[in-house]
Every structure is written in structure tokens, then in C-alpha cells.
N, C-alpha and C positions, 0 to 999 in steps of 0.2 A: 504494500500500500504506500502510495506517495505521500510524503509529508510536505505540506505547503508552507511557504514563508508568508509573512504578513507584516503590515505596518501597524502602528499603535492603534489607529482608528479612533472613533469617538464614542462616548457612552450614550450620546443622543443623536438621532432618535433610536428608540429600542426597535428590535427586529432586524430584518435584512433590507438595506437601502441600496438600490442600484444607482451607480454614478457613471455608467458608460465604460469606464476602464477597470471596474471592479465593484465589489460590494462591501459595505460596512455592516458588520454583524455586531449586535449588542443585545445582551440578555441579562436579566436580573437574577442573582442568586446570592443570598447573604452568607450562607453557611457552607457552600460548596468548597471543596478543597482542590478540585480539578475539573475543568470543563473542556470538552473536546467536541469539535464540529466535524461531521463526516459528510463527504460528498459522493453522490452516486451518478453513474452515467445514464441509467435507465430506471424507471420506477419499479421494474421487476427484478433488479439486481439483488443478489443475496449478500454481497459484501461491498463495502464502499471502495471507490477508486482512489480516494485521497482523504486526508484529514489535516486538521490544524488543532494543536493543543495550545490553549491560552496560557500564557505566562502570567501568573498572578502578580508578579513584580512589575510587569510592563503593561499587560493587557487588562488591567482592572482599575477602575476608579470607584471608590466607595464600594457599593454592592453590585456594580455593573461590570460584567466581563465584555470586552469589546476588542475588535480587530478589523482592519481594512485589508481584505485579501484581493490583490490585483488579479486580473484575468478572469474572475468569476463573472459569468454573463447571466442575463435574464433567462429564465427557464431552468436555471441550475437547481438540482435536487439536493436537499441536505436534511440531516437530523443531528440532534445533540446526544451526547452521553455526559452524565454529571456524577461525579463521585463526591462523597462527603459522609457524615455520620449517619448510620442507620440505627436510630434510637427512637422507635415509635413512642415510647413513654415520654420523650421530650419533644415529640412532634416532628422529628426528622425521619425522612424516608428516602434518603439518597441511595441509589443503586446503580452502579456503573454498567450492569448487565442490560439495563433497559434503555432502548432508544427513546428519545423524547421529541415531541413536536415543539417547535419554537412558539411560545405563547403569542407572539406578534406575527406569526407567519401569515402572509397575505393570500396564500392559496395552498391547498393540500391535494395530493394525488388521490384518485378515486380507488382506494384500496380499503378493505375492511379487516381490521385486526381481529375483531370479535368473531367474525365468521371463520377465521383461520386458526383460532386458538385451539390447541389440542384438547380433547374432551376431559383429560385428567389434569389440565393445567391449573395450578393453584398459586395465586400471588403470595409473596412473602408476607408473613404476618408478625414475625418477631426477629430479633437479631440473630438468634441461633440458626434460623432457617436460611439466612441470606447466602451462606456459602454452599447450601445444598440446592438452591433454586436452579431448575432447568432453564436452558436458554429459550427465550421466547422466539417464535418464528418471525423475527423482525424484518426479514426480507419481504414479508407480506404486510409489514407495517406501512401505513401511509407516509409519504414523504413531503416535506415542505418544499415550496416552489418559490424561487426568486421572481418577483413581479416588477415590471416597469409600468408605473401608473401614468406615465406621460405619453404613452403611445396611442391612447384612445382619442378619437376626434369627437368631442362633445357637441360640435356645431353650435356653440353659444348657449347650450342648455343651462338653465338654472332651476333650483327648486321653485315650486309654484307659490308656496306661502299663502294658500287660501285660508281665510279666517275659519276657525273651528266651527263657528255658528253657521257657516254656509256649507259645511261638509256633510256628505252622506257616504258612510264607510261600507265597504263590501269585504267581509272577512272570507278568506279563501285559501285553500291548500294549493300551492303552486303546481305540484306534480299532479294531484288528483283532478285538477281542473281540466286537463287535456289528456289524461292517461286512459280514460274510459272509452265507451262505445261511441262511435260516430262523432268524435271531436273534430274530425276533418282538418287536422293540422299535419304539417310535414314531419315534425319531430315531437311526438306525443310525450307528455310528462316532463317537458324541459322549459327553460327560460325562453328559448326561441319559439316553442309551441305556444307558450302563454301570450307572447306578443301577438300571435296571429288571432287571438280572441279579443283584441282591443276593440274592433268595430262592434262586437256584441255588447261589451261593457259600456262603451260610449253611448250606444243606442239605449241601453237600460237607464242611463242617466246618473249613475253613481259618480262621485267625485274623487274617491280614493279607494285603492285596494289595500287591505291589511293582510299581508302574507304571513301564514304560519311559518315557523322558523326556517330560514334559509342559510343560517350560519352552519358551518360544517358539523355534521353529526354522523354517527355510525348506526344505520338502521338495524344492523344485526346484533346490536347490544342486547336486544330482547331475545331470550332463549325459550320463552313459553311455546307450547305446541297446541295447535288447534285440535281439540279432542275429536272432532268429526272427521277431519281430513288427514291428521297427522303432520300437517305442514307447520314449519317453524314460523312463528309470528315475528313481526318486525316492529321497530320503533318508527312508525309511519309519520306521526306528527312532528317528531324532531325536537322535542323538549328535553334534550340531553346534549348540550353543546360540547364539542371537542376543541373548537377554536373560534374566537370571537372577532376575527378579522377576515376570514375566508368564506366566500360563498360556497355552498355545497356543490362539489364537483360533479356528482352523479346527476344533478339537475341540468347539466349543460349538454347540449347536442354536440358541442365541440369537446371531444374526449381527450385532447392533448393536455398535458400538465399545464395548469393555469388558464386553460381555455374558458373556464367558467367566469373569469374576471371580466373580460370584454363582453361576453354574452349577457351577463347581468347588467353591466353598464348600458348596453344597448336596450335592454328591457326598460330601464328607467327613462332613458332618453325618449323612446317611442311612446311610453305612457304620458310623459310630459307634453309631447307634441299633441296628444289627444286631450290634454287638459285634465289628466287624471294623476293624482298624487300616489306615491308609493310609501306605505307605512310598513315597518318591519316589526314582527313579533319577536322580541329578544328575551333571552333566558340567562340573565346574569346571576341568578340566585343559586345555581348549583352547576356542576359539570358532570361529564360522563365517567369520571374516575371513581364514583361510588364511595362506599364507606371503607372501613378498615380491611375489608376483604375484597376491595376493588382492584382495578388495574391501573398502573401508572402510565399515563399517556403524555403528560406535560407538566401541569402545575405542581403536583405532589412531588415530582422528581426534581424540580428546580428549587422550591421553597415551600414545602407543605405547611409549615407552621405559620406562614404569612398569608397564603392564599385561602386557607380554610379556617372556619371557626371550630376550634377543638374543645373538648371537655377539659376544663382547666385542671382538674385533679387527676385526670387520666387522659393525657394528650394522645394516646394511641387511638382514641375514639373521636368520632366526628359528631358535632351537633347536627341534627337533621330536621331543620325547619322547612325543608323543601319536600319531604316525603320521598326523596330520591337518593338518600344515602349520605349526602354531604350538604354543607351550606357554605357558600362563598363568603369570605370575610370582607364584606363590601365596604365597610367604613375604616378599614386599615388604610393609612395614607397611600401605600404602594398599590393596593388593589383598587382604591378609589381612582387613582390616576390612571390605572390600567383600563378601567371601565370608561372613563372619560375619553381616553385616547381612542378606544374602540368606537364610541359614538361619533366622535369628531371625524374619524376616518371614513365612516359610512356616509356622513354628510358631505365631506369635502371630496372624496374620491368616487362616490357612487351617487351623489346628489339626492339621496333619499330625503323624504319630506317629514318623517317622524318615526316614532317608536312606541310600541305597546310593550310594557314591561311585565313579564310573567311573574306571578307571586311577588309583587313589588314590595310588600311589607318587609321582606327580607332585606331590601335595600336600606331600610330604616333601622335595622338592628346593629347595635354596637359590637365591638370585638368580644364582648361577654355574651352576646346573643340577645340582649334585652332591647326592645324597640325604644327609639329615642324620639322625643317631641320635636327636637331640632336635629335632624339627621344630616351630617355633613355631605353625604353623597347626593341625596335627593335635592338638597338645596343647591349643591354645585351644578347638578344637571339643569335645574331650573334657571340658574343665573349665568351659566356659561355663555360667554359672548358668541362663540361659534354656533352653539345650539339654540340661540335665543329665539329664532323664528321657526324652529321645528316643533311639531306636535309631540307632546310627551303624555302618554296615557298609562295610568297605573291599573293593574289588577290589584286592588287595595286590600289584599289579605295574603296569608301564606298557610302552609300546612302545619304550622306550629301554634295556631290559635290567634295570631294577630289579625284584627279586622279593623280597618281604618277608613271605611267608606264615608266620604264627605269631609274627612279631616286628614287626608293624606298629606304628610308634611313636605313642604317644599314650594308653596306658593301657587304657581300657575298650572299645576298638574290637573289634567282631566282624569276621570276615573270610570272604569267599568261599573255600571250600576246594576248589581244583581237584585236590588230591591225592585227596580222597574221590571225586570224579568219576572220575578215571582208574583208581584202584585197584579201585573197585567195578565199573566197566565191564569191566576185564580179568579180574577174578575170575569174574563171571557169564558172560563169553565162554568161559570154560574154559581160560584161560591157565594154564600150570603154575607152581607155586611162588609164587603170589600170595596164598596164604591168610594169611600173616603180615601182609602189608600190609593186606589186607581186614579182618583182626581189629583192627588198630590203628585203622583208620578207623571201624569200627563201634563201637569203645569210646571214641570221642571225640577221637582224634588227639592224645593226650597228648604224643607226641614233638614236636609242633609248638607246642602252646599252654601246656604246663606251665612252661616256662622264663620266660615273660613274666607268670606269675602269674594267668592267666585260667582260665576254666572251660570245660567241654565246650560250653556254649551259645554260646561265642564262635566256634565252628566252624560256619559256614553250609554245611550239607551239601546237595549237589545231584548228581543224575545227569545232568540236562540243564538248559540254560538257553537264553535267547534266542539266545546266540552259539554256534551249533553245531547238530547234529542234534536234532530232537525225539525223544522216546522211541520213537515209532512208526518213525521213519526210522533210529534207532539199531539196530533189529532187522530192518530191511528193506533196507539198503544196505551194501555193503562199501566204497564210496567216495563222495565228494561228487559232486554233479551241479549245478554252479553256472553252467552255460553261459549261462543266460538273464540273468545279471547283467551280461553285456557285457564281461567281463574274461578271456575265454578259459579259464575254469575254473581260473585261477591263484589266485583269492582263496579265503579260507576255509581252515581247518586241514586238514592231511592226517593228523593223529594223532587219529583218532576212536574207536579201539578198538571198532569196530562189527562186526556179523556179520549176513548176510542169510538164513542158514539154508537156502541152496540156490537162491535165485532173487533177482535184483536188482530190487527194487521190488515193487509190488503183485502179488498172485497169488491165484488161486482154489484153489490146492492146499491141501486141508484139513489135511494133516499139517504143512505149513510154517506155516499160520495158527495151529494149536494151539501150536506151538513159540514163535511170536512172542508170542502172548497170555500164555503161561506166563512167558516171560522178562520181560514188562512187569509181571506180578504180582510177580515176584522183585525187580525194581528198586524198585517202590513199597513193598513190605513191608520191604525192607532199609532204605530211607530212613526209614521210620516207626519201626523198632525200634532204630535206631542212636543212640548218644549224640551230642548236638549239635543244632543247630536245622535242621530240614528245610525245604528250599525245593523246591516242585513247579512245574515249568514249566506254565503254563496250557495246557490242552488235552491234556496227556499222559494225563489220566484217561479220555479217550475217543478216543485214538489220532489226534490231530491230526498230519497229515503235511505236509511242504513239498516233496514230489516229489524228495527227496534233496538239497535245497539246504541246505547247512549255514552259509550266510552270507546270509540273506534280508533284509539291511538295506535293500535297494533295491526290494523286491517289495511294493508297496502294491496288492495284488490277491489273487486267490483262493489263490495260493501261501501267503500269510501269514495271511489272514483265517480266522477260525474258521468251519468248516462245521458248523452245529448239527445237521444230519442225522446226523453221526457220533456225537453224544451218544446218540441212540436206537439206532443200529446197534451200538454198543459199550456198551450199558447194563450188561452184566455187569462190565466193567472199572470203570465209574463206581461201581457198587455196592461192588466190592472196595475201591476207593480210599476211599470213605466209611468203610467198616468199619475199614480200616487206620488212618485218621486217628483214628477214635473209640477204637481200641485204645490208641494212643499217649496220647491226652488223658485216658483213664480210668485209666491206670497210669503214674504218674510215674517208676517204676523205669526207664522208657525215656528219661527226660529228666532225668538227674541234674545237680545243680549242682556236683558235684565229681568229679574223676577217680577211677577205681577204684584202690585201694591195698592190697587184701588185708584191708580192714577186716572184723572179725567181730563179730557180735552173738550171743553164745552160741556155737552151732555153725554159724551162718550166715555164709558168706563172700560178700562183695558180688558177686564174679564168679568163676566157675570155668570153665576151658577143658577140652575133651575131644577126644581122638581118637575115631575111629568105634567102637573097641572099649571105650570108656569110660575108657581110661588117660589120663594126662597127655600132651598132644601133644608130639611132637618137632618143634619149629618149623622146624628146618632141613630136615626131610623132609616136613612136612605139605603136601599139595598137593590142590587141588580139593575141599577139605572144610573146614568150620568147624562147631564146636558149642560152646555155652557156656550156663551156667546163671546167671540173675540172681536174687539173693535179695531178696525183698520185706522180710524182717525186717531186712536190713542196709541197706535204702534210707534214706538220710539226707535225702531231698528232701521227702517228704510221707508222711502216714499214710493217704492216700486210697485206696491200692491194696490194702487189706485184707491186707497181708503176703503177697500172692501171690508164689510163685516162678515164673519162666518158664524154659523150656528152648528154645533156638533152635538149629537146625541147617540147614546149607546144603550141598547136594551138586552140584557143578558137573562131576562126572565123567560119562563116557559110560555108566557102568554104575550100576544101582541099588546102594544100600548098606544093609546091615542095621546100624543104629546102636544101640549099647547106651545106654540112658537112664540119667541120673543117678539114683541110688537115693534113694527117699524112706523115711525111717525113723520117721515120726511119725503114720502112719495115713492120710496124704493120698495121693491118687491123681493120676496124670497124665491130663489131658484135652486133646484136640486143639482148639486155637484156629484154626490156619491150616495149610493144606497147599496150596502153589501148584500142585501137579500135578492137583488136583481142578478141574474145569472149570465146575461149576455154582455156585449161590449159597452152597453150604456150604463153598466153598473157604476162607472166613474167617468166624469166628463171634465173638461176644463171650465174655469169660471166663465170664460167668454161664451162657451157653448152650452152652459147649464140650462136645464129645463125649468121653465117658469111653473110654479106650483099653482094648480087650479084653486086650491083652498089655502089662504094665507094665514089662517089662524091656527090650524091643527095639521098634524101629520101622523098617519097611522104607521108606527114603527114596528115592523114585524119582530117576532121573537128571535133573539140571537143575532141581531143585526145592528148596523151603525149607519148613521147618515151624516153628511156634511152639506149644509146649505150655504148659499152666498146671497148677500143682499146687494142689489144693484138696481 
């Protein structure tokens, strides 16, 4: 093996930085005694072609090992080996037998370590074992790729920076969107294939895609077996990151090492051309390295005691607030800087528009694991000058019991609102005495977000998301059906607030199907006329189902993939969704920047609530009904809605209701925009094309239906 010579290099920036005539390598390790970087000619090579051993007297500044190696070119493949104390009780897990990924690697080759681990392979768990450990098959270990970020032509592209209040988010799995039947793309399941679906998304009207994790992960980490087929399950969703700077290589149609970089950049550029933002679901709360019985991939081999939150009295054990074996030590200064570097990198080099942070409450936990009211990391993300215009969205809880909805620390954070999900589900299911809760959610959840000084837009409203039932399954199953996950149907939530309308699963019964379709129209329309930022789960607009599986994290198959035949079969629902989205976009009265407070402009009150007889509702007694009037004249968001007033009413009772309409005294008349009980294309219209009501005083609102009226 050739030994390379190197110059001193620089400790910043961390990672591999290409300068044309060579590469500067810099990596953090406080307690290492020896660091070696090895280079490979091909991703399949079993032994390195050359190496460089860092001299701690020359190639180390503080805790950073660094060197500039002339002649290394873009596309070069490399890995690290790091020696130091192996003392798990002290938090140290150095092992020179393990190849390690550079934590700052900008691309990783498409190779699975977990798939190729020997069946009897067991990681080292104590100091005695280290000398006995068998060699890992590291020739099948993914390799880091040197990337040149200056070679891509952005054609002047910049992030869109659309206001959150004007956003309509579409949550979607990048691979699953085009991997299934009749996707009609050249490269199914890839970044390139996803780009080919831009016309569909633009026509739908959404303003942003929120992609499930696209940071590098190993789908073969999951070793569960489908009990029906015997097939090995996968980590399909990707919530188990291996590297926080590298796009997932297997999602690229370009299979060359590093080919994923430009392909993902092209995806962002093309989406921006279509006016659609790209938001990434990011998982900084834990890594794929697992607990004390896990596999060293990167962080634990460089500085385990810094990157992870360990049990103070027994540092061989990992605190597990993620439910996935370990917890990233997010508020340690080194790790905090690492996360900020990663976020800035995706904004500066990939032009992404925002981030949704998985189990974000972990980001508020201190080095002792206790949540902080003033968390350095979440405040730093909020105030960072580079990230200032990006959308930052928290999943404001974790698996360790922290729940911070409405009060997530850090200022401008938006938050996934699971209270909206549950209250709206229960309301439309017909549960009694949920009207007050539903009214609060539809008016922006001021009970949650006012105290922290935020706006309705900071509430990310959703009825369904990747985690749980799809909207089709929400109205088709009374309980979860996760048997094929290989966990005995124990996984997944049991609190679904679902209803199957008389039959469990798919049915040809036309009455049940009509009920299910109407209920989905109710959910979609409610989402689009509620204050807050709506998020639609990809495929809900055409009844994508998962066979009743409400935790399909491991189903990289037809259970999760989009079946584009359903788009044609359910074209009426697709059309309804488009029109509901357009209604919201054309009338900012549905997306206020401030909470309702009884503000009046002349005689116009910003919102008025009604009982079915037109009186003020008795909230203690109101059940299975809601009605309110929004004033365009009192709307302080925009003048684009032509001062239209809207009347919205929902009847979740088993009986039709005759609703007394709010009185118009200025010569205007009520026109029907939407009635979800109508099954044809006139179920929803634009305000301009709305149908004048023959009776202006009352409206017979069918059971289980919702109306939107406009005054003009």
C-alpha cells in the first residue's frame, strides 16, 4: 500500500474540501491517538490503494486532525481508521479495526454494510473483546466521495422564500412517489423520476414538497422478516441517518460515486422553476449506530463521548430519547456546530427552502438529557443568519416523554400540530362534544400558539401524515393491520380515531364508498379553510391506501408505493383537492397572519360563530355542528380576496340540519362554493362561479357534510 505525503493543511472547514490541485481533509477527534485516511481506486475494492497517517505533532490543531494531500481529485474514495482508548465505561469506543465514514462526507457510495454483515457478527461490547473481534467485511462498507460543489450550473436559482402563511405543504416519500405502478417516468424511484412529476404537483396547486429523509441511510438496517412472505423488511422511511451531508445514493438514477449530488441539485432547481419549494425531513436526534450493541459507522468511532448522550454513571450505555437506541448530544458545542454546519450546507449548496425536524424535542435536551427552556441549538437555528429565511418546522415531542406543542423553544419555529389531527378526526367521526375543540383548531389553535407570540401559520395542520393511516385507510379501517411488519401487530399507534363505515377494508358496497369519499372531501376542505399552514399527505388526493398498515416504515413495496392507476380511478377527488387548494390560495381570509380577536372594520367582525338556529352557540352544549362567518372586510392579511365574506358550516350528526344563515344587510347574496354531500364536479366551485342560493335565509345541510358559502 502506498503511503502518501501531505502538507499541514487547515483545520477548517471540516470534511474533504477540493481545491483543484488536491484536497484538504479535516476531522474532529478529541481522544484519538492515531488517525489514518485510506484511499480506494474503486468502490468494490477490498483493500485501499494508498493511505496517509496524520502526525499529531504536525497535522493536529486542538481537537482537529487535518492535512492537505496534493493530487487527490474529485470523485476520490476514502475512509478513516481511528485508534484510541476502548473504554466503554468512560464513553470511549475507538477501534482501529473499523473503517469509518467521515462525518462531513458530502457523498457516500451506494453500498450496504448491514446487508453484508455476517449472520454471526457481533460488535465489540467491552475491552476484553476488542482483541478477539473478527474483521468486518469493510470492502463492502460504503465509501466517502470527494465532491466538487462548484461544478453544478444553478442558472441563477435561489431559494423561493415564500411566506409560511401562503404555503401548502405536500408530504411525500421521494422513492415511493414514482416507484409504483404506472408512474410513467424514465427512472422510477429516483430524484430524476421525481422531477418528471413536477407538472402533476404544479397542477395540484401545492407550494412545497416535504420529502421524507433523503440524507444517506442504510435501508437494510432493519432485519425483521415478513411473516407471510419470509422477505426481509427494510428501513423504507429512512429515519436512521448515517451521514448528514450526503444525499442518499440509491435514490439517484446516476449510479456513479457522487452522482446523487448533481441529480438532487437538479431536482431542487427544477422545482424552483415550477414555483415549488423543497423542504427536507431531517433526523438529527439519533443515528444508525444504535445502542451499546450497535455498529460503529462514524460518530462513535471518532468521539463517542461527545456525539452521544450517555448515562452519566454508566457511560457504556446510551440514553434513548429517540426510541432508536441512541440520542445525539445536540447541545454539546461541537455537535451543535456540526448540526448547524449541516443545515447551512443544504441551504447554500442545495438551495433547499426549509427543514422539518424529526423528534425535535431532543434538540432541546441538554448534555444531561433534560429539556431546556432556552435551548442553545434551537435558538441558534432560529437566529442563524444563513438560515434566517428558511422554514424550520418542529415535530415538538420525542420518544422520551417531552411534549412541547405550542411552546417549542427557539422563537420562530413552526410546529406539527397533532392536536389538529386528533380533534378534526374525532369531530368528523361524529364524536360528541368535540365541536369546541374543532373550532379552536380550525381558527388557528390560539390556545397553543398565542402565549409564545406566534401566528396561526406556525401551526402545521394535518389530518394524516407518513406516520399513521393514510386518509383512505382512515375511513376504511377501524384498527391497524401491521402484521406484515414482522412485529406481531404490536407496532404503530392504537389511537387512530378512524371509522370504516360498516366494513373493514376495501369494499364494493356503493353506499359505504359514497360515505368514504364524502368524508375525505370533508377532511380536505376542512384542512384548506382552517387557519394555519396545511400539510397534505401525498396520495391522499387520490385515495392512496396501505392495506390498513399505519406504520409502513419497513414496507419498500406496493404497500407504500404510489399506484398511479388510483389517480385516474379517483379523479373526482383529485379535482376536488385542486379546487380546495385554489380556494385557499385565492382568498387569504383562510390564511390569516394573526389570530382572531373580535376585530371590527365598520360593522364587520373578523369571525362570528353560530348555532344551527343562527344564535350565538352555547359551547358547553354544542355538539356535532360548527358554523362561522369570516369577514373579508376585517381581513388584515391581504386585499386580494375582494372583501368576500365566507360562511362555513359542518354537520357531523346522523340527521340533516336546517341551518339559519348569517344575515346579509348590504344587498349581497349568499352563493354556494362547496357542499361535500354533492358527488359530482360541482361539489366545489370557485367564488366567481359559485351558485346563487334560491333561499337566502336557510340551508339544509345534509348529515356528515360541510358547506362553504360566499357573499357577493
